[in-house]
matplotlib code that plots the C-alpha trace (Angstrom):
import matplotlib.pyplot as plt

x = [-15.1, -12.6, -14.6, -17.1, -15.0, -13.1, -16.7, -17.8, -14.3, -14.6, -18.4, -17.2, -14.3, -16.6, -19.1, -16.5, -14.6, -18.0, -19.1, -15.6, -13.6, -17.7, -17.0, -13.5, -13.1, -15.2, -15.3]
y = [3.0, 3.7, 6.5, 4.2, 1.4, 3.7, 4.7, 0.8, -0.1, 3.0, 2.1, -1.8, -0.4, 1.2, -1.6, -4.2, -0.7, -0.8, -4.7, -6.2, -3.5, -1.8, -4.1, -4.2, -0.1, 1.4, 4.8]
z = [-9.0, -6.5, -4.0, -3.9, -3.0, -0.1, 1.1, 1.3, 3.1, 5.2, 6.4, 7.1, 8.9, 11.4, 11.3, 13.1, 15.0, 16.7, 16.6, 17.9, 20.4, 21.2, 24.6, 24.6, 24.8, 27.4, 26.7]

ax = plt.figure().add_subplot(projection="3d")
ax.plot(x, y, z, "-o")
ax.set_aspect("equal")
plt.show()
C-alpha cells in the first residue's frame, strides 16, 4: 500500500541521511 511505501521511503531517506552526510554534518 501507499503507507508501506511511504514508510519504506522514509526509512531509506533516514538511512541515506545518516550514511552520506553523516561525516559532513558535525552536530
